[in-house]
C-alpha positions in Angstrom: -77.6 54.2 -201.8 -75.0 54.9 -204.5 -76.6 58.3 -205.1 -76.2 59.2 -201.5 -72.6 58.1 -201.5 -71.9 60.2 -204.6 -73.5 63.2 -202.9 -71.3 62.9 -199.8 -68.2 62.5 -202.0 -69.2 65.5 -204.0 -69.5 67.6 -200.8 -66.3 66.1 -199.3 -68.2 64.5 -196.5 -67.9 61.1 -194.8 -70.6 59.3 -192.7 -70.4 56.8 -189.9 -73.3 55.0 -188.2 -73.3 54.6 -184.4 -72.6 50.8 -184.8 -69.5 51.6 -186.9 -66.2 50.8 -185.3 -64.8 54.3 -185.5 -68.0 56.0 -184.2 -67.0 57.9 -181.0 -67.5 55.7 -177.9 -68.2 58.8 -175.8 -71.3 59.6 -177.9 -72.5 56.0 -177.7 -72.8 56.5 -173.9 -75.4 59.3 -174.4 -79.0 58.4 -173.8 -79.9 60.4 -177.0 -76.9 59.1 -179.1 -77.2 60.3 -182.7 -77.9 57.6 -185.3 -74.9 58.7 -187.3 -72.4 61.5 -187.9 -71.5 63.4 -191.1 -68.0 64.8 -191.0 -65.2 66.4 -192.9 -61.6 65.6 -191.9 -61.4 63.2 -189.0 -63.2 62.4 -185.8 -61.5 63.0 -182.4 -58.9 60.5 -181.4 -60.4 58.6 -178.4 -57.0 58.0 -176.9 -56.2 61.8 -176.6 -57.7 64.1 -174.0 -60.4 66.4 -175.4 -61.5 69.7 -173.9 -64.5 71.9 -175.0 -63.9 75.6 -174.9 -67.2 77.6 -175.1 -68.5 81.0 -174.3 -70.2 84.2 -175.5 -70.5 85.0 -179.2 -70.4 88.7 -178.5 -67.4 88.5 -176.1 -65.2 91.2 -174.8 -61.7 91.9 -176.1 -60.4 90.3 -172.9 -62.6 87.2 -173.4 -61.3 86.8 -176.9 -57.7 87.0 -175.7 -58.3 84.4 -173.0 -60.0 82.1 -175.5 -57.0 82.4 -177.9 -54.6 81.8 -175.0 -56.4 78.6 -173.9 -56.7 77.3 -177.5 -52.9 77.8 -178.0 -51.9 76.3 -174.6 -54.2 73.3 -175.0 -52.6 72.7 -178.4 -49.1 72.8 -176.9 -50.2 70.1 -174.4 -51.5 68.0 -177.4 -55.1 68.3 -176.1 -57.9 68.2 -178.7 -60.1 71.3 -178.6 -63.8 70.8 -179.2 -66.2 73.7 -179.8 -69.0 74.9 -182.1 -67.1 77.2 -184.5 -69.4 80.0 -183.3 -68.4 83.7 -183.5 -66.6 84.9 -180.4 -65.1 82.5 -177.8 -65.6 79.3 -179.8 -64.0 80.4 -183.0 -61.1 82.3 -181.2 -60.1 79.2 -179.2 -60.2 76.9 -182.3 -58.3 79.3 -184.5 -55.5 79.7 -181.9 -55.4 75.9 -181.4 -54.9 75.3 -185.1 -52.4 78.2 -185.4 -50.3 76.5 -182.7 -50.3 73.2 -184.6 -53.0 71.6 -182.5 -56.1 69.5 -183.4 -59.6 71.0 -183.2 -63.1 69.7 -183.9 -66.2 71.8 -184.6 -69.7 70.5 -184.0 -72.2 72.3 -186.2 -75.9 73.1 -185.8 -76.2 72.8 -189.6 -75.1 70.3 -192.2 -71.3 69.8 -192.2 -71.2 71.2 -195.7 -72.5 74.6 -194.5 -70.2 77.2 -193.0 -72.0 79.0 -190.2 -71.3 81.7 -189.3 -70.0 82.9 -192.7 -67.3 85.1 -191.0 -65.6 81.9 -189.8 -65.1 80.6 -193.4 -61.3 80.6 -193.0 -61.6 78.5 -189.9 -64.1 76.2 -191.6 -61.7 75.6 -194.5 -58.7 74.9 -192.1 -60.5 72.5 -189.8 -60.5 69.3 -192.0 -56.7 69.4 -192.2 -56.3 70.1 -188.5 -59.1 68.1 -187.0 -62.6 67.9 -188.3 -66.1 69.3 -188.8 -68.9 67.2 -187.4 -72.7 67.2 -187.6 -75.6 64.8 -187.0 -77.6 66.9 -189.5 -77.6 65.8 -193.1 -76.0 67.8 -196.0 -77.6 71.2 -196.8 -79.4 71.3 -193.5 -79.7 75.1 -192.6 -78.5 76.4 -189.2 -81.9 76.7 -187.5 -82.0 78.1 -184.0 -83.5 74.9 -182.7 -80.5 72.9 -183.9 -78.0 74.5 -181.6 -79.2 73.2 -178.2 -79.3 69.7 -179.9 -75.7 70.0 -181.2 -74.5 71.3 -177.8 -74.9 67.9 -176.2 -72.4 66.6 -178.8 -69.8 69.3 -178.0 -69.7 68.3 -174.3 -70.3 64.6 -175.2 -67.1 64.5 -177.2 -65.1 66.3 -174.4 -63.6 65.1 -171.2 -64.0 68.5 -169.6 -65.7 71.8 -170.5 -64.2 75.3 -170.0 -66.5 78.4 -170.1 -65.1 81.8 -171.0 -67.6 84.6 -170.5 -71.3 83.9 -170.5 -74.3 86.2 -169.9 -77.1 85.3 -167.5 -79.2 83.8 -170.3 -76.6 82.0 -172.4 -76.5 79.0 -174.7 -73.2 78.2 -173.0 -75.0 77.6 -169.7 -77.4 75.2 -171.5 -74.2 73.3 -172.7 -73.0 73.3 -169.1 -76.2 71.7 -167.9 -75.8 69.0 -170.5 -72.2 68.5 -169.5 -73.1 68.1 -165.9 -75.8 65.6 -166.8 -73.1 63.6 -168.7 -70.8 63.7 -165.6 -68.2 65.9 -167.2 -65.9 68.3 -165.4 -66.9 72.0 -165.8 -64.4 74.9 -165.3 -65.1 78.6 -165.6 -62.8 81.6 -166.1 -63.6 84.0 -163.3 -64.9 87.4 -164.4 -65.3 90.9 -163.1 -67.9 91.7 -160.4 -71.0 93.3 -162.0 -70.0 92.7 -165.6 -72.8 91.3 -167.7 -70.4 88.9 -169.6 -69.0 87.7 -166.3 -72.3 86.7 -164.7 -72.5 83.2 -166.2 -68.9 82.2 -165.2 -69.2 83.7 -161.7 -72.5 82.0 -161.2 -71.0 78.6 -162.2 -68.2 79.1 -159.7 -70.7 80.0 -157.0 -72.5 76.7 -157.9 -69.3 74.6 -157.5 -67.6 74.7 -160.9 -63.9 74.5 -161.0 -62.0 77.8 -161.2 -59.6 78.0 -164.1 -56.5 79.9 -163.0 -53.8 77.7 -164.6 -53.9 75.5 -167.7 -51.3 73.2 -166.2 -53.3 72.7 -162.9 -56.5 72.3 -164.9 -55.0 69.5 -167.0 -53.5 67.8 -164.0 -56.9 67.7 -162.3 -58.8 66.6 -165.3 -56.2 63.9 -166.2 -56.3 62.5 -162.7 -60.1 62.3 -162.7 -60.3 60.7 -166.1 -57.5 58.2 -165.4 -55.2 59.7 -168.0 -51.4 60.1 -167.6 -50.5 63.7 -167.2 -47.3 64.7 -169.1 -46.2 68.2 -168.3 -44.2 70.0 -171.0 -40.4 69.8 -170.9 -38.7 72.7 -169.2 -37.4 74.3 -172.4 -41.0 74.4 -173.8 -42.9 74.7 -170.6 -45.4 77.5 -170.2 -43.9 79.9 -167.6 -46.7 82.5 -167.6 -44.2 85.1 -168.8 -43.7 87.3 -171.9 -41.3 84.8 -173.4 -43.9 82.0 -173.5 -43.8 80.5 -177.0 -47.5 80.0 -176.9 -48.0 83.7 -176.8 -45.1 84.7 -179.0 -47.1 85.1 -182.2 -49.3 87.8 -180.5 -46.8 89.4 -178.1 -44.1 92.0 -178.2 -41.3 92.8 -175.7 -40.6 96.3 -174.5 -37.2 96.4 -176.2 -36.7 99.4 -178.5 -39.7 101.4 -177.2 -39.5 105.1 -176.3 -40.3 106.1 -172.8 -43.7 107.4 -173.9 -44.4 104.0 -175.6 -43.3 102.1 -172.6 -45.6 104.2 -170.4 -48.6 103.5 -172.6 -47.9 99.8 -172.7 -47.6 99.7 -168.9 -51.0 101.4 -168.5 -52.8 99.4 -171.1 -54.5 96.2 -170.2 -56.2 93.4 -172.2 -59.5 95.1 -171.4 -59.7 98.2 -173.5 -59.2 101.7 -172.2 -60.4 105.0 -173.6 -58.3 108.0 -174.5 -59.5 110.1 -171.6 -58.6 107.3 -169.1 -55.2 106.9 -170.7 -54.5 110.7 -170.6 -55.3 110.7 -166.9 -53.3 107.6 -166.0 -50.2 108.5 -168.1 -50.1 112.3 -167.6 -49.2 112.7 -171.3 -50.5 115.3 -173.6 -53.0 114.3 -176.3 -50.3 114.7 -178.9 -47.8 112.5 -177.1 -50.5 109.9 -176.3 -51.8 109.6 -179.9 -48.3 109.6 -181.4 -47.3 106.8 -179.0 -50.4 104.8 -179.7 -49.9 105.1 -183.5 -46.3 103.9 -183.1 -47.4 100.9 -181.0 -50.1 100.1 -183.5 -47.5 99.9 -186.3 -45.6 97.4 -184.1 -48.8 95.4 -183.6 -48.3 95.9 -179.9 -51.6 97.8 -179.5 -54.9 97.6 -181.3 -58.0 99.8 -181.4 -60.9 97.5 -180.3 -63.5 100.2 -180.8 -63.5 103.9 -181.6 -60.8 105.6 -179.4 -60.5 102.6 -177.1 -57.2 100.7 -177.1 -55.8 97.4 -175.7 -52.6 95.5 -175.7 -52.2 92.9 -178.4 -50.2 90.6 -176.1 -51.4 88.4 -173.2 -49.7 87.7 -169.9 -51.4 85.6 -167.2 -50.0 85.1 -163.7 
């Protein structure tokens, strides 16, 4: 027993059994409740609203921006963000939540002492101080494919509601949604573009009756009402106004002040979904020299980024 305790301490892990006082009550209600949880940092506060943000690992630039926007906004409303620390949507939402000073909790398909995927090592290191890392798998357990459907029930189990941002037709996110519905959780989807592979899952969920996420404020109002939680909108001076002066987006946004006419034109034509050089030449009417000079200047300002070879998108996000 002492050897096990020493091992946990050495790895910076804590353990709680399901009959412990601080074991999450939401998980106790599951038919397949885990016997115990290994974790770093803390467990979610049961008195604070928790929302799971999940979606495609290989997401689009637009999907990544939406995930970051949601993570930041939920943090501003003091909502705990639950996810799986996966590449793509999961990690983007959790990173933005933490950057905005919020609390986020990652449920892993490996031991809590293993960072997977490795590219999210920075997020992994920051989570214990801004939430926690949770797993029902013991230390040193590798991230086997069979573990992820198992852990997904805990992601939605810890959440009061689930938001899906981009999902393909055959997606692990849709498996999580099925688990959430079995648990009686609210499921919302971000609507996507017609015919887009990454939009299929969300559009299908909406077709099947999932909530349509068009406003974080409206989403929270509905979820709080259904869960018997008091909804407290932000004060006017801090309230999200869906405009470019929104503090939640200020870290990633830029105003048009000080831009040349060419730069202004490029910004106006660019969207969160990337556009190629040929399309921008046609839409702006600029010469190749003018366009590339303007894009370079905007990249220096962090207003535009190259998301793939010769494809560019705005770095800011504005939702209406």
